[in-house]
C-alpha positions in Angstrom: -169.5 -3.5 107.3 -168.7 -1.1 104.5 -172.0 0.7 104.7 -173.1 0.1 101.1 -176.7 0.3 99.9 -178.9 -1.9 97.8 -177.8 -0.1 94.6 -174.4 -1.8 94.9 -175.8 -5.2 93.8 -174.1 -6.4 90.6 -171.2 -4.0 90.9 -167.6 -4.7 91.8 -166.3 -3.8 95.3 -164.2 -1.1 93.7 -167.1 0.5 91.9 -169.0 0.7 95.2 -166.2 1.6 97.7 -163.7 3.5 95.5 -160.7 3.2 97.8 -157.2 3.4 96.3 -155.6 1.3 99.1 -158.2 -1.4 98.8 -157.6 -1.5 95.0 -153.9 -1.8 95.5 -154.4 -4.7 98.0 -156.8 -6.5 95.6 -154.4 -6.0 92.7 -151.6 -7.4 94.8 -153.7 -10.4 95.8 -154.5 -11.0 92.1 -150.7 -11.1 91.3 -149.5 -13.1 94.3 -149.6 -16.9 94.7 -150.0 -16.4 98.5 -152.8 -14.4 100.2 -152.0 -10.8 101.2 -153.2 -9.1 104.3 -153.3 -5.4 105.3 -155.2 -3.1 107.7 -157.1 -0.5 105.8 -158.9 2.6 107.2 -162.3 3.3 105.7 -163.5 6.9 106.3 -167.2 6.5 105.6 -170.0 7.9 107.7 -168.7 5.5 110.4 -164.9 5.5 110.2 -163.3 2.1 110.9 -160.2 0.1 110.4 -160.6 -3.3 108.9 -158.2 -6.2 108.4 -158.5 -7.3 104.7 -157.1 -10.5 103.4 -157.1 -11.1 99.6 -156.3 -14.3 97.8 -156.4 -15.3 94.1 -159.2 -17.7 93.3 -158.2 -20.9 91.6 -159.2 -21.5 88.0 -157.2 -18.9 86.1 -160.0 -16.4 85.7 -158.2 -13.7 87.8 -160.9 -13.6 90.5 -160.0 -12.6 94.0 -161.6 -13.5 97.3 -161.4 -10.7 99.9 -162.3 -11.2 103.6 -162.9 -8.1 105.7 -162.6 -8.5 109.5 -163.3 -5.8 112.1 
């Protein structure tokens, strides 16, 4: 969906995608008790707009679950 290659294994989403708006959404999801949702344009080889929903994972480790929908 984000057109990433096999060299992205073991890296964070932000290391691979490098997208300021996505970073802002993930940071907001990390700070919020409720999931946050936003449409984000990705201008890769194949430009697309995705709906991204980010939610803090339970457990206090600061992890975020992000779901990308076309």
